[in-house]
C-alpha positions in Angstrom: 66.4 164.1 -127.8 65.8 167.4 -125.8 62.7 169.3 -126.8 62.7 172.4 -128.7 61.2 175.5 -127.3 58.7 177.7 -129.7 60.2 180.5 -131.1 57.5 182.9 -129.7 58.4 181.2 -126.1 62.1 182.1 -126.8 61.7 185.5 -127.9 59.4 186.2 -125.0 62.3 184.8 -122.3 64.9 186.8 -124.4 63.0 190.2 -124.2 62.5 189.6 -120.3 66.1 188.8 -120.0 67.0 192.2 -121.8 64.6 194.3 -119.7 66.3 192.9 -116.6 69.5 194.7 -118.4 67.6 197.5 -119.2 68.4 196.7 -122.5 65.4 198.6 -124.5 63.9 196.0 -127.0 61.3 195.8 -129.4 60.0 193.1 -131.7 59.7 194.6 -135.3 58.7 191.4 -137.1 57.1 188.3 -135.7 57.7 185.3 -137.5 56.0 182.0 -137.1 55.3 181.2 -133.3 56.7 177.8 -133.1 59.5 177.4 -135.8 60.4 181.1 -136.7 63.8 181.6 -136.7 64.9 184.9 -134.7 67.1 187.6 -135.8 68.6 190.3 -133.4 69.9 193.9 -134.5 71.5 196.1 -132.0 71.8 199.8 -132.7 74.8 201.2 -131.2 73.4 204.9 -130.7 76.1 206.3 -133.0 74.4 205.5 -136.6 76.2 201.8 -136.5 74.4 198.3 -136.1 75.0 194.7 -136.1 72.3 192.2 -136.9 73.2 188.4 -135.6 71.8 185.0 -136.6 71.5 181.6 -135.5 73.6 179.3 -137.9 74.3 175.4 -137.9 77.7 174.8 -137.7 80.0 171.8 -136.7 79.6 172.5 -132.6 75.7 173.1 -133.4 73.9 176.2 -133.3 75.5 179.5 -133.0 75.0 182.9 -133.0 76.8 184.7 -135.8 77.0 188.3 -137.5 74.7 188.4 -140.4 75.8 192.3 -141.1 77.3 195.2 -139.3 78.3 198.8 -140.4 75.8 201.7 -140.7 72.3 201.2 -139.8 70.6 201.5 -143.0 72.9 199.2 -144.6 72.1 196.4 -141.8 68.3 197.4 -141.9 69.0 196.6 -146.1 70.5 193.1 -145.0 67.9 192.5 -142.3 64.8 193.4 -145.2 66.4 191.1 -148.0 66.5 187.8 -144.7 62.7 189.0 -144.6 62.4 188.3 -148.5 63.6 185.1 -148.1 62.0 183.9 -144.8 58.3 185.3 -144.1 58.3 183.3 -140.9 61.5 185.2 -139.7 61.0 187.4 -136.0 63.3 190.5 -136.1 64.2 191.7 -132.6 65.7 195.3 -132.5 68.0 196.7 -128.9 69.5 199.8 -128.4 72.6 199.7 -126.6 75.5 202.1 -126.8 77.9 199.6 -125.9 76.5 197.0 -128.4 75.5 194.2 -125.8 72.8 192.1 -126.8 73.4 189.0 -123.9 73.6 186.2 -126.5 76.7 184.6 -125.2 75.1 184.3 -121.9 73.9 180.9 -120.6 70.6 179.8 -122.0 70.2 181.7 -124.8 71.9 179.2 -127.2 
C-alpha cells in the first residue's frame, strides 16, 4: 500500500503547480492538515463557477463536479459541504478558461 500524502502537503504542491501556470489561487478554508478532504472552485471571471471534489469510484478516486452555474449558487453548495465537513479544505481559482489542472498527472 502506497503512503498517503497529507492534505496540507497536497494543497501546497497544487498551489505551486497553479502558480507556475499563472492561475491565481487562494485557500479560502483550511481543513485538517493530515486527512482533510479538498474541494476546488474555479471562477471563470464571467459570473460563472464550478466546484470539484474527489470521490471514490470503481476505478479509484476521481475529481467529480460538485456544482456548476452562477458563482453565488456554487458558493452556496460549498457552504453546505463545509457545514457537513469542518475539516474540508477549499481552494478557489480564477481562470477565464476554467483551467484547474486537476486532470494532470500527479494530482489524482
